[in-house]
N, C-alpha and C positions, 0 to 999 in steps of 0.2 A: 431695528426701527430707526427711521429717519427723524432725528431730533432737530435738524437744521432746515430752515426754509430759505430758499434763495430770494434775494431781493433784486429784481430786474426792472429798471426804469423804462424798459420797452413794453412792459405789461401794465395795463391801465391801473390795476389795484396797487401797484408799487410805485407809480409815478410820484405820488405825494407821500411817500413813506416819511414818518415823523423825523427821523434822523437822516439828514442829507450829508454828502461829503463836506460841504462847507461848514457843517457844525462840528467838524473834527479838526483839530490843529494839525497842520502839516509841518509844524516846526518843533513841537514838543516830542519827547521820547515816550513811547508807549510802555512805561514802567509797569511791570507785574501783570500786563494784560495777556502775555503769551509765555510759552514754556522757556524761551531763552531770548537773548538779545538779537540773534540772527533772525528769528521768526518775527520779532517786533519790528526790526528794520524792513523786512519784506512786506509786512502789513502796512507800514507807513508809505512805502512806494506805491502799493496798490491804492491806498487812500488818495495819494497825490495824483495818480493817473485818473481816478474817478473825479477828483476835483477839476482837473484839466478838461475832462469830457463833459462836466456839468451835471453829473448824476451817477447813480449806481448802474452805469451802462456796461453790459457785457463786453469783454475784451478778449482778443486772441493772444496767443503766445508771442506772435510777431509784434503786436502792439506794445506789450509790456517789455519785451526785449529792447525794442527801439526806444521806448521811454526811459528805460533803465540805462541804456547805453551798451549793453552786452547781454549775454544769456542770463535771464532772470532766475534766481534761485527762490523757489516757493518756500523753502526752509520749513517744511512741515505743515504749511497751510493747505497744501494740496499735494501730497506725496506723489512723486513721479511714477512710482511703481504701483500705485493704487489710486489713480486719479479720479475714479468714479465712486469712491467710498462716500456714502451719504452722510457720514459724520465729519467730513472735512469742513473746514471753515471757508474754503474757496472750492467751488465745484465746477468741474468741466462738463459742459452740456454736450448733448448729442451733435450739436452744430459746430463743435470745436471751439466754442467760446467759454471763457471762465466767468463765473458769477459769484459774488460774495453772498454770505448768509447773514441772517439777522444776528446770529451769535458773533460773527466777525465784526459787524457794525457796532454792536453794543459794547464789545470788548474794547474797540478802538475809541469809541466815544467816552466810555468811563475812564479810560487811561489819559485821554488828551482832548477834553472839550475845547472848542475854539472860543476865544474871547471875542466879544462883539467888536472890539477895537482892532483885532487882527486883520490885516489885509487879506483879500482872497488870493488863493493860489493861482499863479499864472504860468 
């Protein structure tokens, strides 16, 4: 059963999703939000990419690799050997673009909410 719903800012009902990338700190560490530090670091990079894109916009492997500076490790967020598992926190769509889930967003927000004084990610 699919327990995760993707959030895609290109779809009308998700354009105004309550938690936007700007609501999550790109500077704080996502303590206890994910299984291990590597997964938390990968989640933080995805949040920063979405902040740079201005929303929960789907992204390609090439985009995240370029943003990260080399081959991006999803570190369990979307296992490479099982990319289309509906229980992943990041889901690869039929169009070859990755989308985050509500569970991913909530985990990141709970771990590192942005301060209203924090400058926007650039």
